[in-house]
PDB file with SEQRES, HELIX, SHEET and CRYST1 records, atoms N, CA, C and O in Angstrom:
SEQRES   1 A   82  MET ASN THR SER ALA SER GLN THR VAL ARG SER PRO SER          
SEQRES   2 A   82  SER SER SER VAL LEU LEU GLN GLY SER ALA VAL GLN ILE          
SEQRES   3 A   82  ALA ASP ALA TYR LEU GLN ARG HIS ASP LEU ASP LYS VAL          
SEQRES   4 A   82  PHE GLN TRP LEU ASP ARG ALA TYR ARG GLN ARG ASP GLY          
SEQRES   5 A   82  GLY LEU LEU SER ILE LYS ALA ARG TRP TRP SER GLN ILE          
SEQRES   6 A   82  ALA ALA ASP PRO ARG TYR MET ALA PHE LEU LYS LYS MET          
SEQRES   7 A   82  ASN LEU PRO GLU                                              
HELIX    1 AA1 ALA A    5  GLN A    7  5                                   3    
HELIX    2 AA2 SER A   15  LEU A   18  1                                   4    
HELIX    3 AA3 ALA A   23  GLN A   32  1                                  10    
HELIX    4 AA4 LEU A   36  GLN A   49  1                                  14    
HELIX    5 AA5 GLY A   52  SER A   56  5                                   5    
HELIX    6 AA6 ARG A   60  ILE A   65  5                                   6    
HELIX    7 AA7 PRO A   69  LYS A   77  1                                   9    
CRYST1    1.000    1.000    1.000  90.00  90.00  90.00 P 1           1          
ATOM      1  N   MET A   1     100.584 160.469   1.201  1.00  0.00           N  
ATOM      2  CA  MET A   1     100.910 159.102   1.572  1.00  0.00           C  
ATOM      3  C   MET A   1     100.020 158.676   2.727  1.00  0.00           C  
ATOM      4  O   MET A   1      99.921 159.399   3.719  1.00  0.00           O  
ATOM      5  N   ASN A   2      99.375 157.533   2.627  1.00  0.00           N  
ATOM      6  CA  ASN A   2      98.486 157.013   3.651  1.00  0.00           C  
ATOM      7  C   ASN A   2      99.295 156.195   4.646  1.00  0.00           C  
ATOM      8  O   ASN A   2      99.983 155.251   4.258  1.00  0.00           O  
ATOM      9  N   THR A   3      99.221 156.542   5.911  1.00  0.00           N  
ATOM     10  CA  THR A   3      99.970 155.819   6.942  1.00  0.00           C  
ATOM     11  C   THR A   3      99.015 155.236   7.970  1.00  0.00           C  
ATOM     12  O   THR A   3      99.200 155.435   9.171  1.00  0.00           O  
ATOM     13  N   SER A   4      98.012 154.529   7.521  1.00  0.00           N  
ATOM     14  CA  SER A   4      97.048 153.933   8.450  1.00  0.00           C  
ATOM     15  C   SER A   4      97.720 152.852   9.280  1.00  0.00           C  
ATOM     16  O   SER A   4      98.789 152.352   8.930  1.00  0.00           O  
ATOM     17  N   ALA A   5      97.074 152.502  10.386  1.00  0.00           N  
ATOM     18  CA  ALA A   5      97.633 151.510  11.297  1.00  0.00           C  
ATOM     19  C   ALA A   5      97.831 150.165  10.616  1.00  0.00           C  
ATOM     20  O   ALA A   5      98.764 149.432  10.943  1.00  0.00           O  
ATOM     21  N   SER A   6      96.962 149.840   9.677  1.00  0.00           N  
ATOM     22  CA  SER A   6      97.092 148.547   9.000  1.00  0.00           C  
ATOM     23  C   SER A   6      98.338 148.486   8.131  1.00  0.00           C  
ATOM     24  O   SER A   6      98.796 147.396   7.786  1.00  0.00           O  
ATOM     25  N   GLN A   7      98.886 149.624   7.776  1.00  0.00           N  
ATOM     26  CA  GLN A   7     100.080 149.653   6.946  1.00  0.00           C  
ATOM     27  C   GLN A   7     101.355 149.819   7.768  1.00  0.00           C  
ATOM     28  O   GLN A   7     102.460 149.698   7.239  1.00  0.00           O  
ATOM     29  N   THR A   8     101.202 150.091   9.034  1.00  0.00           N  
ATOM     30  CA  THR A   8     102.364 150.312   9.878  1.00  0.00           C  
ATOM     31  C   THR A   8     102.997 148.978  10.245  1.00  0.00           C  
ATOM     32  O   THR A   8     102.318 148.073  10.731  1.00  0.00           O  
ATOM     33  N   VAL A   9     104.275 148.862  10.017  1.00  0.00           N  
ATOM     34  CA  VAL A   9     105.005 147.647  10.352  1.00  0.00           C  
ATOM     35  C   VAL A   9     105.873 147.957  11.560  1.00  0.00           C  
ATOM     36  O   VAL A   9     106.633 148.924  11.569  1.00  0.00           O  
ATOM     37  N   ARG A  10     105.744 147.124  12.567  1.00  0.00           N  
ATOM     38  CA  ARG A  10     106.529 147.326  13.787  1.00  0.00           C  
ATOM     39  C   ARG A  10     107.413 146.104  14.026  1.00  0.00           C  
ATOM     40  O   ARG A  10     107.061 144.979  13.673  1.00  0.00           O  
ATOM     41  N   SER A  11     108.540 146.352  14.617  1.00  0.00           N  
ATOM     42  CA  SER A  11     109.427 145.239  14.935  1.00  0.00           C  
ATOM     43  C   SER A  11     108.852 144.461  16.116  1.00  0.00           C  
ATOM     44  O   SER A  11     108.102 145.029  16.910  1.00  0.00           O  
ATOM     45  N   PRO A  12     109.185 143.174  16.253  1.00  0.00           N  
ATOM     46  CA  PRO A  12     108.692 142.376  17.374  1.00  0.00           C  
ATOM     47  C   PRO A  12     109.110 142.919  18.734  1.00  0.00           C  
ATOM     48  O   PRO A  12     108.457 142.629  19.736  1.00  0.00           O  
ATOM     49  N   SER A  13     110.174 143.692  18.786  1.00  0.00           N  
ATOM     50  CA  SER A  13     110.616 144.232  20.063  1.00  0.00           C  
ATOM     51  C   SER A  13     109.911 145.536  20.413  1.00  0.00           C  
ATOM     52  O   SER A  13     110.159 146.109  21.473  1.00  0.00           O  
ATOM     53  N   SER A  14     109.048 145.999  19.547  1.00  0.00           N  
ATOM     54  CA  SER A  14     108.328 147.248  19.792  1.00  0.00           C  
ATOM     55  C   SER A  14     107.406 147.103  20.991  1.00  0.00           C  
ATOM     56  O   SER A  14     106.718 146.090  21.123  1.00  0.00           O  
ATOM     57  N   SER A  15     107.384 148.096  21.861  1.00  0.00           N  
ATOM     58  CA  SER A  15     106.537 148.029  23.046  1.00  0.00           C  
ATOM     59  C   SER A  15     105.069 147.996  22.679  1.00  0.00           C  
ATOM     60  O   SER A  15     104.269 147.451  23.440  1.00  0.00           O  
ATOM     61  N   SER A  16     104.682 148.557  21.547  1.00  0.00           N  
ATOM     62  CA  SER A  16     103.275 148.517  21.157  1.00  0.00           C  
ATOM     63  C   SER A  16     102.843 147.086  20.845  1.00  0.00           C  
ATOM     64  O   SER A  16     101.694 146.718  21.088  1.00  0.00           O  
ATOM     65  N   VAL A  17     103.745 146.289  20.314  1.00  0.00           N  
ATOM     66  CA  VAL A  17     103.439 144.885  20.075  1.00  0.00           C  
ATOM     67  C   VAL A  17     103.419 144.153  21.405  1.00  0.00           C  
ATOM     68  O   VAL A  17     102.552 143.312  21.641  1.00  0.00           O  
ATOM     69  N   LEU A  18     104.353 144.461  22.258  1.00  0.00           N  
ATOM     70  CA  LEU A  18     104.471 143.807  23.557  1.00  0.00           C  
ATOM     71  C   LEU A  18     103.233 144.040  24.412  1.00  0.00           C  
ATOM     72  O   LEU A  18     102.847 143.162  25.183  1.00  0.00           O  
ATOM     73  N   LEU A  19     102.613 145.188  24.293  1.00  0.00           N  
ATOM     74  CA  LEU A  19     101.497 145.546  25.158  1.00  0.00           C  
ATOM     75  C   LEU A  19     100.174 144.932  24.740  1.00  0.00           C  
ATOM     76  O   LEU A  19      99.129 145.370  25.221  1.00  0.00           O  
ATOM     77  N   GLN A  20     100.176 143.951  23.875  1.00  0.00           N  
ATOM     78  CA  GLN A  20      98.936 143.341  23.428  1.00  0.00           C  
ATOM     79  C   GLN A  20      98.469 142.207  24.320  1.00  0.00           C  
ATOM     80  O   GLN A  20      97.343 141.743  24.139  1.00  0.00           O  
ATOM     81  N   GLY A  21      99.257 141.731  25.269  1.00  0.00           N  
ATOM     82  CA  GLY A  21      98.878 140.604  26.107  1.00  0.00           C  
ATOM     83  C   GLY A  21      98.357 141.033  27.458  1.00  0.00           C  
ATOM     84  O   GLY A  21      98.222 142.223  27.743  1.00  0.00           O  
ATOM     85  N   SER A  22      98.061 140.038  28.294  1.00  0.00           N  
ATOM     86  CA  SER A  22      97.658 140.330  29.664  1.00  0.00           C  
ATOM     87  C   SER A  22      98.884 140.804  30.445  1.00  0.00           C  
ATOM     88  O   SER A  22     100.017 140.643  29.992  1.00  0.00           O  
ATOM     89  N   ALA A  23      98.652 141.377  31.593  1.00  0.00           N  
ATOM     90  CA  ALA A  23      99.758 141.903  32.403  1.00  0.00           C  
ATOM     91  C   ALA A  23     100.748 140.802  32.777  1.00  0.00           C  
ATOM     92  O   ALA A  23     101.956 141.040  32.784  1.00  0.00           O  
ATOM     93  N   VAL A  24     100.261 139.608  33.085  1.00  0.00           N  
ATOM     94  CA  VAL A  24     101.166 138.502  33.421  1.00  0.00           C  
ATOM     95  C   VAL A  24     101.974 138.086  32.200  1.00  0.00           C  
ATOM     96  O   VAL A  24     103.163 137.791  32.319  1.00  0.00           O  
ATOM     97  N   GLN A  25     101.352 138.060  31.042  1.00  0.00           N  
ATOM     98  CA  GLN A  25     102.083 137.715  29.815  1.00  0.00           C  
ATOM     99  C   GLN A  25     103.165 138.745  29.519  1.00  0.00           C  
ATOM    100  O   GLN A  25     104.253 138.400  29.057  1.00  0.00           O  
ATOM    101  N   ILE A  26     102.865 139.989  29.783  1.00  0.00           N  
ATOM    102  CA  ILE A  26     103.852 141.044  29.556  1.00  0.00           C  
ATOM    103  C   ILE A  26     104.988 140.911  30.564  1.00  0.00           C  
ATOM    104  O   ILE A  26     106.155 141.082  30.211  1.00  0.00           O  
ATOM    105  N   ALA A  27     104.650 140.605  31.824  1.00  0.00           N  
ATOM    106  CA  ALA A  27     105.698 140.363  32.828  1.00  0.00           C  
ATOM    107  C   ALA A  27     106.587 139.214  32.385  1.00  0.00           C  
ATOM    108  O   ALA A  27     107.808 139.278  32.530  1.00  0.00           O  
ATOM    109  N   ASP A  28     105.984 138.167  31.848  1.00  0.00           N  
ATOM    110  CA  ASP A  28     106.755 137.024  31.365  1.00  0.00           C  
ATOM    111  C   ASP A  28     107.673 137.419  30.213  1.00  0.00           C  
ATOM    112  O   ASP A  28     108.808 136.949  30.133  1.00  0.00           O  
ATOM    113  N   ALA A  29     107.187 138.282  29.323  1.00  0.00           N  
ATOM    114  CA  ALA A  29     108.030 138.756  28.214  1.00  0.00           C  
ATOM    115  C   ALA A  29     109.239 139.517  28.749  1.00  0.00           C  
ATOM    116  O   ALA A  29     110.352 139.350  28.251  1.00  0.00           O  
ATOM    117  N   TYR A  30     109.021 140.348  29.757  1.00  0.00           N  
ATOM    118  CA  TYR A  30     110.148 141.067  30.357  1.00  0.00           C  
ATOM    119  C   TYR A  30     111.070 140.121  31.114  1.00  0.00           C  
ATOM    120  O   TYR A  30     112.274 140.364  31.199  1.00  0.00           O  
ATOM    121  N   LEU A  31     110.517 139.048  31.664  1.00  0.00           N  
ATOM    122  CA  LEU A  31     111.349 138.042  32.320  1.00  0.00           C  
ATOM    123  C   LEU A  31     112.307 137.418  31.307  1.00  0.00           C  
ATOM    124  O   LEU A  31     113.477 137.185  31.610  1.00  0.00           O  
ATOM    125  N   GLN A  32     111.805 137.153  30.110  1.00  0.00           N  
ATOM    126  CA  GLN A  32     112.659 136.593  29.062  1.00  0.00           C  
ATOM    127  C   GLN A  32     113.764 137.565  28.649  1.00  0.00           C  
ATOM    128  O   GLN A  32     114.821 137.152  28.172  1.00  0.00           O  
ATOM    129  N   ARG A  33     113.510 138.842  28.834  1.00  0.00           N  
ATOM    130  CA  ARG A  33     114.508 139.881  28.516  1.00  0.00           C  
ATOM    131  C   ARG A  33     115.411 140.199  29.711  1.00  0.00           C  
ATOM    132  O   ARG A  33     116.326 141.014  29.600  1.00  0.00           O  
ATOM    133  N   HIS A  34     115.152 139.558  30.847  1.00  0.00           N  
ATOM    134  CA  HIS A  34     115.913 139.767  32.084  1.00  0.00           C  
ATOM    135  C   HIS A  34     115.797 141.203  32.601  1.00  0.00           C  
ATOM    136  O   HIS A  34     116.738 141.740  33.187  1.00  0.00           O  
ATOM    137  N   ASP A  35     114.641 141.811  32.380  1.00  0.00           N  
ATOM    138  CA  ASP A  35     114.375 143.174  32.866  1.00  0.00           C  
ATOM    139  C   ASP A  35     113.487 143.052  34.102  1.00  0.00           C  
ATOM    140  O   ASP A  35     112.267 143.200  34.023  1.00  0.00           O  
ATOM    141  N   LEU A  36     114.124 142.779  35.253  1.00  0.00           N  
ATOM    142  CA  LEU A  36     113.379 142.467  36.466  1.00  0.00           C  
ATOM    143  C   LEU A  36     112.553 143.631  36.992  1.00  0.00           C  
ATOM    144  O   LEU A  36     111.482 143.415  37.560  1.00  0.00           O  
ATOM    145  N   ASP A  37     113.023 144.850  36.817  1.00  0.00           N  
ATOM    146  CA  ASP A  37     112.219 145.987  37.260  1.00  0.00           C  
ATOM    147  C   ASP A  37     110.877 146.009  36.536  1.00  0.00           C  
ATOM    148  O   ASP A  37     109.835 146.217  37.158  1.00  0.00           O  
ATOM    149  N   LYS A  38     110.904 145.797  35.232  1.00  0.00           N  
ATOM    150  CA  LYS A  38     109.668 145.763  34.449  1.00  0.00           C  
ATOM    151  C   LYS A  38     108.817 144.544  34.813  1.00  0.00           C  
ATOM    152  O   LYS A  38     107.590 144.637  34.841  1.00  0.00           O  
ATOM    153  N   VAL A  39     109.452 143.411  35.091  1.00  0.00           N  
ATOM    154  CA  VAL A  39     108.711 142.214  35.506  1.00  0.00           C  
ATOM    155  C   VAL A  39     107.844 142.544  36.717  1.00  0.00           C  
ATOM    156  O   VAL A  39     106.650 142.246  36.732  1.00  0.00           O  
ATOM    157  N   PHE A  40     108.443 143.155  37.720  1.00  0.00           N  
ATOM    158  CA  PHE A  40     107.692 143.433  38.942  1.00  0.00           C  
ATOM    159  C   PHE A  40     106.680 144.557  38.766  1.00  0.00           C  
ATOM    160  O   PHE A  40     105.641 144.556  39.426  1.00  0.00           O  
ATOM    161  N   GLN A  41     106.959 145.498  37.904  1.00  0.00           N  
ATOM    162  CA  GLN A  41     105.957 146.529  37.594  1.00  0.00           C  
ATOM    163  C   GLN A  41     104.714 145.877  36.991  1.00  0.00           C  
ATOM    164  O   GLN A  41     103.590 146.213  37.364  1.00  0.00           O  
ATOM    165  N   TRP A  42     104.919 144.945  36.057  1.00  0.00           N  
ATOM    166  CA  TRP A  42     103.790 144.299  35.403  1.00  0.00           C  
ATOM    167  C   TRP A  42     103.108 143.284  36.298  1.00  0.00           C  
ATOM    168  O   TRP A  42     101.899 143.083  36.182  1.00  0.00           O  
ATOM    169  N   LEU A  43     103.847 142.639  37.188  1.00  0.00           N  
ATOM    170  CA  LEU A  43     103.195 141.748  38.148  1.00  0.00           C  
ATOM    171  C   LEU A  43     102.312 142.549  39.096  1.00  0.00           C  
ATOM    172  O   LEU A  43     101.211 142.115  39.433  1.00  0.00           O  
ATOM    173  N   ASP A  44     102.783 143.707  39.525  1.00  0.00           N  
ATOM    174  CA  ASP A  44     101.953 144.568  40.371  1.00  0.00           C  
ATOM    175  C   ASP A  44     100.699 145.012  39.630  1.00  0.00           C  
ATOM    176  O   ASP A  44      99.611 145.064  40.205  1.00  0.00           O  
ATOM    177  N   ARG A  45     100.857 145.326  38.372  1.00  0.00           N  
ATOM    178  CA  ARG A  45      99.695 145.716  37.565  1.00  0.00           C  
ATOM    179  C   ARG A  45      98.722 144.537  37.436  1.00  0.00           C  
ATOM    180  O   ARG A  45      97.507 144.712  37.525  1.00  0.00           O  
ATOM    181  N   ALA A  46      99.270 143.341  37.226  1.00  0.00           N  
ATOM    182  CA  ALA A  46      98.429 142.141  37.136  1.00  0.00           C  
ATOM    183  C   ALA A  46      97.658 141.936  38.435  1.00  0.00           C  
ATOM    184  O   ALA A  46      96.487 141.558  38.414  1.00  0.00           O  
ATOM    185  N   TYR A  47      98.310 142.184  39.553  1.00  0.00           N  
ATOM    186  CA  TYR A  47      97.658 142.046  40.853  1.00  0.00           C  
ATOM    187  C   TYR A  47      96.494 143.036  40.977  1.00  0.00           C  
ATOM    188  O   TYR A  47      95.401 142.668  41.407  1.00  0.00           O  
ATOM    189  N   ARG A  48      96.738 144.280  40.599  1.00  0.00           N  
ATOM    190  CA  ARG A  48      95.681 145.301  40.671  1.00  0.00           C  
ATOM    191  C   ARG A  48      94.512 144.970  39.744  1.00  0.00           C  
ATOM    192  O   ARG A  48      93.358 145.261  40.057  1.00  0.00           O  
ATOM    193  N   GLN A  49      94.824 144.359  38.602  1.00  0.00           N  
ATOM    194  CA  GLN A  49      93.786 144.010  37.626  1.00  0.00           C  
ATOM    195  C   GLN A  49      93.150 142.642  37.906  1.00  0.00           C  
ATOM    196  O   GLN A  49      92.231 142.222  37.204  1.00  0.00           O  
ATOM    197  N   ARG A  50      93.643 141.964  38.924  1.00  0.00           N  
ATOM    198  CA  ARG A  50      93.179 140.607  39.247  1.00  0.00           C  
ATOM    199  C   ARG A  50      93.304 139.675  38.045  1.00  0.00           C  
ATOM    200  O   ARG A  50      92.393 138.916  37.717  1.00  0.00           O  
ATOM    201  N   ASP A  51      94.441 139.760  37.418  1.00  0.00           N  
ATOM    202  CA  ASP A  51      94.747 138.962  36.230  1.00  0.00           C  
ATOM    203  C   ASP A  51      94.769 137.474  36.597  1.00  0.00           C  
ATOM    204  O   ASP A  51      95.512 137.057  37.485  1.00  0.00           O  
ATOM    205  N   GLY A  52      93.959 136.692  35.912  1.00  0.00           N  
ATOM    206  CA  GLY A  52      93.890 135.258  36.165  1.00  0.00           C  
ATOM    207  C   GLY A  52      95.202 134.537  35.918  1.00  0.00           C  
ATOM    208  O   GLY A  52      95.410 133.435  36.424  1.00  0.00           O  
ATOM    209  N   GLY A  53      96.083 135.146  35.149  1.00  0.00           N  
ATOM    210  CA  GLY A  53      97.383 134.545  34.888  1.00  0.00           C  
ATOM    211  C   GLY A  53      98.247 134.426  36.135  1.00  0.00           C  
ATOM    212  O   GLY A  53      99.234 133.691  36.147  1.00  0.00           O  
ATOM    213  N   LEU A  54      97.871 135.151  37.183  1.00  0.00           N  
ATOM    214  CA  LEU A  54      98.643 135.071  38.425  1.00  0.00           C  
ATOM    215  C   LEU A  54      98.515 133.707  39.101  1.00  0.00           C  
ATOM    216  O   LEU A  54      99.272 133.397  40.021  1.00  0.00           O  
ATOM    217  N   LEU A  55      97.569 132.900  38.652  1.00  0.00           N  
ATOM    218  CA  LEU A  55      97.458 131.543  39.194  1.00  0.00           C  
ATOM    219  C   LEU A  55      98.739 130.752  38.944  1.00  0.00           C  
ATOM    220  O   LEU A  55      99.010 129.768  39.631  1.00  0.00           O  
ATOM    221  N   SER A  56      99.515 131.179  37.974  1.00  0.00           N  
ATOM    222  CA  SER A  56     100.760 130.472  37.626  1.00  0.00           C  
ATOM    223  C   SER A  56     101.983 131.067  38.319  1.00  0.00           C  
ATOM    224  O   SER A  56     103.108 130.683  37.998  1.00  0.00           O  
ATOM    225  N   ILE A  57     101.798 131.983  39.252  1.00  0.00           N  
ATOM    226  CA  ILE A  57     102.934 132.732  39.811  1.00  0.00           C  
ATOM    227  C   ILE A  57     103.957 131.828  40.513  1.00  0.00           C  
ATOM    228  O   ILE A  57     105.110 132.226  40.680  1.00  0.00           O  
ATOM    229  N   LYS A  58     103.561 130.637  40.919  1.00  0.00           N  
ATOM    230  CA  LYS A  58     104.520 129.738  41.554  1.00  0.00           C  
ATOM    231  C   LYS A  58     104.988 128.630  40.604  1.00  0.00           C  
ATOM    232  O   LYS A  58     105.629 127.671  41.033  1.00  0.00           O  
ATOM    233  N   ALA A  59     104.670 128.764  39.331  1.00  0.00           N  
ATOM    234  CA  ALA A  59     105.125 127.785  38.336  1.00  0.00           C  
ATOM    235  C   ALA A  59     106.636 127.891  38.166  1.00  0.00           C  
ATOM    236  O   ALA A  59     107.247 128.897  38.527  1.00  0.00           O  
ATOM    237  N   ARG A  60     107.215 126.854  37.622  1.00  0.00           N  
ATOM    238  CA  ARG A  60     108.675 126.760  37.572  1.00  0.00           C  
ATOM    239  C   ARG A  60     109.348 127.871  36.780  1.00  0.00           C  
ATOM    240  O   ARG A  60     110.483 128.232  37.093  1.00  0.00           O  
ATOM    241  N   TRP A  61     108.689 128.428  35.761  1.00  0.00           N  
ATOM    242  CA  TRP A  61     109.379 129.466  34.977  1.00  0.00           C  
ATOM    243  C   TRP A  61     109.569 130.743  35.781  1.00  0.00           C  
ATOM    244  O   TRP A  61     110.445 131.543  35.452  1.00  0.00           O  
ATOM    245  N   TRP A  62     108.776 130.957  36.827  1.00  0.00           N  
ATOM    246  CA  TRP A  62     108.971 132.134  37.670  1.00  0.00           C  
ATOM    247  C   TRP A  62     110.114 131.918  38.664  1.00  0.00           C  
ATOM    248  O   TRP A  62     110.524 132.860  39.343  1.00  0.00           O  
ATOM    249  N   SER A  63     110.632 130.696  38.757  1.00  0.00           N  
ATOM    250  CA  SER A  63     111.726 130.424  39.687  1.00  0.00           C  
ATOM    251  C   SER A  63     112.966 131.258  39.371  1.00  0.00           C  
ATOM    252  O   SER A  63     113.844 131.418  40.219  1.00  0.00           O  
ATOM    253  N   GLN A  64     113.033 131.786  38.156  1.00  0.00           N  
ATOM    254  CA  GLN A  64     114.159 132.650  37.771  1.00  0.00           C  
ATOM    255  C   GLN A  64     114.239 133.899  38.640  1.00  0.00           C  
ATOM    256  O   GLN A  64     115.312 134.486  38.780  1.00  0.00           O  
ATOM    257  N   ILE A  65     113.115 134.313  39.224  1.00  0.00           N  
ATOM    258  CA  ILE A  65     113.108 135.525  40.052  1.00  0.00           C  
ATOM    259  C   ILE A  65     112.945 135.209  41.534  1.00  0.00           C  
ATOM    260  O   ILE A  65     112.803 136.121  42.348  1.00  0.00           O  
ATOM    261  N   ALA A  66     112.964 133.915  41.896  1.00  0.00           N  
ATOM    262  CA  ALA A  66     112.724 133.508  43.283  1.00  0.00           C  
ATOM    263  C   ALA A  66     113.735 134.105  44.259  1.00  0.00           C  
ATOM    264  O   ALA A  66     113.397 134.341  45.419  1.00  0.00           O  
ATOM    265  N   ALA A  67     114.946 134.350  43.822  1.00  0.00           N  
ATOM    266  CA  ALA A  67     115.974 134.905  44.712  1.00  0.00           C  
ATOM    267  C   ALA A  67     115.794 136.406  44.955  1.00  0.00           C  
ATOM    268  O   ALA A  67     116.387 136.964  45.879  1.00  0.00           O  
ATOM    269  N   ASP A  68     114.987 137.044  44.138  1.00  0.00           N  
ATOM    270  CA  ASP A  68     114.757 138.484  44.278  1.00  0.00           C  
ATOM    271  C   ASP A  68     113.787 138.729  45.441  1.00  0.00           C  
ATOM    272  O   ASP A  68     112.710 138.133  45.466  1.00  0.00           O  
ATOM    273  N   PRO A  69     114.136 139.576  46.388  1.00  0.00           N  
ATOM    274  CA  PRO A  69     113.254 139.834  47.542  1.00  0.00           C  
ATOM    275  C   PRO A  69     111.866 140.340  47.139  1.00  0.00           C  
ATOM    276  O   PRO A  69     110.901 140.166  47.883  1.00  0.00           O  
ATOM    277  N   ARG A  70     111.767 140.955  45.980  1.00  0.00           N  
ATOM    278  CA  ARG A  70     110.460 141.441  45.526  1.00  0.00           C  
ATOM    279  C   ARG A  70     109.512 140.288  45.219  1.00  0.00           C  
ATOM    280  O   ARG A  70     108.296 140.434  45.341  1.00  0.00           O  
ATOM    281  N   TYR A  71     110.055 139.155  44.825  1.00  0.00           N  
ATOM    282  CA  TYR A  71     109.222 137.986  44.537  1.00  0.00           C  
ATOM    283  C   TYR A  71     108.572 137.483  45.821  1.00  0.00           C  
ATOM    284  O   TYR A  71     107.368 137.230  45.855  1.00  0.00           O  
ATOM    285  N   MET A  72     109.370 137.340  46.872  1.00  0.00           N  
ATOM    286  CA  MET A  72     108.826 136.892  48.153  1.00  0.00           C  
ATOM    287  C   MET A  72     107.798 137.894  48.687  1.00  0.00           C  
ATOM    288  O   MET A  72     106.769 137.500  49.236  1.00  0.00           O  
ATOM    289  N   ALA A  73     108.078 139.170  48.527  1.00  0.00           N  
ATOM    290  CA  ALA A  73     107.134 140.198  48.958  1.00  0.00           C  
ATOM    291  C   ALA A  73     105.833 140.095  48.158  1.00  0.00           C  
ATOM    292  O   ALA A  73     104.746 140.291  48.702  1.00  0.00           O  
ATOM    293  N   PHE A  74     105.953 139.788  46.869  1.00  0.00           N  
ATOM    294  CA  PHE A  74     104.778 139.650  46.024  1.00  0.00           C  
ATOM    295  C   PHE A  74     103.943 138.444  46.451  1.00  0.00           C  
ATOM    296  O   PHE A  74     102.717 138.534  46.524  1.00  0.00           O  
ATOM    297  N   LEU A  75     104.603 137.313  46.735  1.00  0.00           N  
ATOM    298  CA  LEU A  75     103.879 136.133  47.202  1.00  0.00           C  
ATOM    299  C   LEU A  75     103.161 136.430  48.502  1.00  0.00           C  
ATOM    300  O   LEU A  75     102.027 135.996  48.703  1.00  0.00           O  
ATOM    301  N   LYS A  76     103.809 137.163  49.381  1.00  0.00           N  
ATOM    302  CA  LYS A  76     103.204 137.526  50.663  1.00  0.00           C  
ATOM    303  C   LYS A  76     101.978 138.414  50.421  1.00  0.00           C  
ATOM    304  O   LYS A  76     100.942 138.232  51.060  1.00  0.00           O  
ATOM    305  N   LYS A  77     102.096 139.355  49.515  1.00  0.00           N  
ATOM    306  CA  LYS A  77     100.997 140.244  49.180  1.00  0.00           C  
ATOM    307  C   LYS A  77      99.787 139.448  48.674  1.00  0.00           C  
ATOM    308  O   LYS A  77      98.639 139.816  48.921  1.00  0.00           O  
ATOM    309  N   MET A  78     100.065 138.360  47.968  1.00  0.00           N  
ATOM    310  CA  MET A  78      98.994 137.513  47.437  1.00  0.00           C  
ATOM    311  C   MET A  78      98.535 136.464  48.455  1.00  0.00           C  
ATOM    312  O   MET A  78      97.669 135.642  48.154  1.00  0.00           O  
ATOM    313  N   ASN A  79      99.114 136.496  49.655  1.00  0.00           N  
ATOM    314  CA  ASN A  79      98.787 135.530  50.720  1.00  0.00           C  
ATOM    315  C   ASN A  79      99.115 134.097  50.299  1.00  0.00           C  
ATOM    316  O   ASN A  79      98.387 133.158  50.622  1.00  0.00           O  
ATOM    317  N   LEU A  80     100.217 133.950  49.578  1.00  0.00           N  
ATOM    318  CA  LEU A  80     100.679 132.623  49.166  1.00  0.00           C  
ATOM    319  C   LEU A  80     101.883 132.223  50.012  1.00  0.00           C  
ATOM    320  O   LEU A  80     102.685 133.070  50.401  1.00  0.00           O  
ATOM    321  N   PRO A  81     102.002 130.936  50.291  1.00  0.00           N  
ATOM    322  CA  PRO A  81     103.186 130.500  51.050  1.00  0.00           C  
ATOM    323  C   PRO A  81     104.452 130.693  50.226  1.00  0.00           C  
ATOM    324  O   PRO A  81     104.452 130.521  49.007  1.00  0.00           O  
ATOM    325  N   GLU A  82     105.503 131.044  50.898  1.00  0.00           N  
ATOM    326  CA  GLU A  82     106.786 131.235  50.230  1.00  0.00           C  
ATOM    327  C   GLU A  82     107.403 129.889  50.027  1.00  0.00           C  
ATOM    328  O   GLU A  82     108.499 129.789  49.477  1.00  0.00           O  
TER     329      GLU A  82                                                      
END                                                                             
């Protein structure tokens, strides 16, 4: 039986499917799942990779994590006003 990658079907919730975007996009996906630990792990990764998606870090959809102290620490790390 041939099990090549082209024949492999994965569910949309599979992490292999999730890992196809930029680090900020992946953080956003975890934000939609309300997995804040993963959100901040991926935001830190985006910071290390200098992901251009971080330009949106103060956009309204990130306001969902504004109350989390890690968000303020992240903004400070990026030298952005809180």
